[in-house]
Structure formats: C-alpha cells, structure tokens
N, C-alpha and C positions, 0 to 999 in steps of 0.2 A: 148285108150286115153279118150274116152267119159266117161268110168267108173271112171277113175282117176280124171277127171275134176269134175264129179258129187260128188264124195266122198270128194275131197279137198274143193269144194265150200261149202258143208255143214259144214265141220270142221272150215273153216274160218269165216263163218257167226256167229257161236256161240260167240266167243270173241268180234266180232264187235258189235253184238247186246247188249252185256254187256257194252261195251264202250259207245254206244249211250244211253243206259238206264241210266247209272250213270251221263253222262254229262247233260241229260235232267233234272235229279233230281237237279243237281247243278245249272243249269240255272233257275230252278223254285224256287230257294231260299228255298229249303226244307232241313233244317238242316245245311245249310252253308250260310255264308254271303260273297259274292264275291265283291271285289273292282272293279273299272272300268277296270284296266289293267288285272286282273285275269279273269274277265268276257270275255274280248276280246279273251284271250287265249283259254278259254273253248269253246267259240263259234267257234273258228277255228278248235279245235279238233272235235267238233260236225259236222261241215260242211264237213270236210275231211273224217270222218268216214262214213257219209251218202253217200259221193261220192264213196268211196271204196266199200261199201255195194251194191251200184247200179251196179258197174262194175262186182262184183262177181255174182250178180243175173243174169246179162246178160250172163256170162259164163255158169252158171248153166242152164239157159233156153236153150242155144245152145246145151249143152251136152245132155240134156233130149230129145230134138228134134232129134238129130243125133243118139242117142241110141234107138230110138223108144219107149221111156218110157213116152212120153207126150201123154196122151189120151184126146181127145176132147169130149165134151158133147154137147147135144142139149138142150138149156134152153131158156125160153122166155126173150127177150130183148126189152125194150122200147126205141126206137131211141132218143126220146126227153130227157128222163132221162139220158140215156147213154151220150149224147152230153153235157148235163149240168154238169155231173160229171167230164168229161174230162176238160171242161172249168174251173171249180172251182179248179181242181187239178193242172192245168198248168198255170193258170193266174199269180200266184205269180212269177214264173220263167220269164214270159214275162215282168212283172212289174219291175223286177230288171234291165232289159235292156232297159226300157222305150219304149217297143214295144206294139203296139195295137194288142190284140188277140181277134178275133171275131169268133163266131160259128153260124151255121144256120142248120135247119132241113127242108127237103123237105116235104111239106104237103101231097104230093102224096104217101109217104111211109106209109105202114100199121102201125097202132099204136103199133103192136107187131110183131117182127121177131124172128126167132129161130137160135141160134148158140152158140158158146162157148164165153161167155162174157169176161172171163178172158183173153183168147187169143186175142180177138178183142181189148180189152183195151190195151194190150201190144203193138199191132200194132199202135193204135192211139197215145199212149204216146210216143213211139219211133219216130214216124213221126213228131209230134208236137215238141218234145224235140229237134230233129235235126234241124227243121226249126228255132226254137228260137236260137239255138247255132250258126247257120251259118248266122244269120241276125243281122247286126249291127244297121240298121236304118229302120224304116218303120213299116211293119205289118206282122202278121201271121194269117191265117184264116183256119178254118176247116169247111167243108161243107159236111153234110151227106144227100145223095139224092138217089132217085130211078133212075135206069138205065136199062130199059127194064125188063128182068127177073132176074136182079141183083140189089144189092144196093151198093152204093159207099161211101167210106170215102175219101174225097179229102182234102189234106193239101197243102196250097200254101203259099209262102213267098216272100219277096222282098230282099232276101239275095244275097250271092256271086254267086250263080248259079253253074252249073256243066258243064265242057267242054265236047264236044262230045266224045273225046277219053276215058274219065273216065267212061262213061256209060256202058262199057263192063265189068268193074270190081267193080263198086260201091256197088254191092250187095254181094261181096265176104267177107268172114270173115277177120277181122282185117285190113280192107282197108279203107282209106279215099282218097280224091282226090289226094293229094301228101304229101310229108313229111313236107312241109312248113305249110300246113293247119293243119296237125296233131300236130305240135308243138304249133301252135297258139290256136287251139280249143280244144285239148285234146280228151280223150275218147279212147275206144278200137277199134272202127270201127266195132262193132258187131250189132248195132241197125238195119241197113238196111238188114243185113243177116237174123236176126231174123224175121223181117217184111216179107221178101220174103218166108222164110221157113214156117212160120205159115199160110200165105195166101195160099200157095200151098197145105198145109195139109187140108185146108178147101175148096179146089176146086176152088180157086179164082186166080186172077192175079194182078200184080202190073204194073202200067203204069207211065211213067216219061216224063214230059215236062220241059225243062230248057233252060235258056239263061244266059250266063256268065255276071255277073254284074247286072242282072235284076231280078233274082230269079228262083225258082223252084216250080213245082207242082207235087206231088205224088198222084196217085189215086189208091186205093185198091178196086177192084171189087170182091164182094162175092155173092154166090148164095142167092137169095131172097126166104127164106123159111118162109112161114106164118103159117106152122103147124110143130109140132115136128117131127124130123127125126126118122125113125124106124131102129134100128140096127139089 
C-alpha cells in the first residue's frame, strides 16, 4: 500500500505542478490578457490545484513514513528564524479568516538547536493550519519554548475544541472529530497523524489540552540537542 501511494503521489504531482505553473503564468498577465470573469475562473483553478497538491503531499509524506523511507537529518536550526518563517508562511491563511496569528520564542532557548528542520516545519505547519481551519473567531498562537531538556512547539487556538471521546482517535489516519466536521471543514484527516508519526521518529511526544467550544492546545516536545547528533 505504501509503495503504491508513494508511486501514485509522484505521478499525480507532475500534472498538478504543470496546472499550477500555467495558471500562475496566466494570472501574472504573461502573454495573456484575462478579463474579470476569466481571471476569477483561473483563480479558482489555481486555488483548487494548490489544495489538491497539498492533500497529495500529505499522502506522500505518510507513505514515506510508513514505508521507512523518510530519513531524518541533524542540522542547525535557529528557533527565532524558524518561528518567523512559519509566521510569514501561515499569516495569509489566518488573514483570510480575520484571525489574529501571533508567535513567540522563549529567550531561554539556545540560539541554535539541532534537528530535521523540514520535518519540524511540517509539524508546525500542520498544527497551525489545523488551528486556523477549526477556528472561526478569535486567535491562533504558536509559542516555541524551552521545557527542561526538551524544547516545545505549542500551538493554541480559540476554535471548536475536541470532545474527550475523540482524543482516542484524533491522531489516526483519515480521521476527524466526526462526519459533520469533515463535511464542514474538509481535508483528509492526515495532518495530526503526520504530526504524531514525525514527532515519535524524532524521539518526542505530542500533548493535547482541549475544551469543547473554547479551543485546543497541542504541544510537541522534542529532545533539546544543542550539538549535532552523531549517527
């Protein structure tokens, strides 16, 4: 199954990248002059192709993890720069829903930590993206802090919250809280599964605090390595 998903994901990404490339050219008025109605249609094509590409990337990530083909590296990460990059990358999504999105970095953290920045970025983006998706009003916050001999990426929101019974399966693949939420909010339900699997691969853990109607807080705890890991 993992081999099939990996192969098919690669095959599907090629035409999608072509679609996205050509729509970007059209929207940039390079060689074509779009009227208002045509521009609106092309913008919808672009938005939906990006969404589909994101879903395929999630499936590809999951298949790579399950097949053991995702190798982690140990590289220097600057927590302040990392947090700023996530803030810039996700703020537009929050702006579209008129949500406040804030970030903070604990000054107690070392200026450089070591880990797989790509994997940690996927964790942060999935958590922040989920928080924004399930929050209609209020705010989303990401706090990067020191926690003993670990460092934490903490994402909190003022969204719909997660009922106690759902916490048993919320990290399962292709699962959301219930079918009603899935119809309303969309998505494959892979984000939290990817978060948990990547966190465990790095020797960390995921904690959840939530209250229905008041919001949720996900905390990813990772080993605090201030020197490169030796393989």
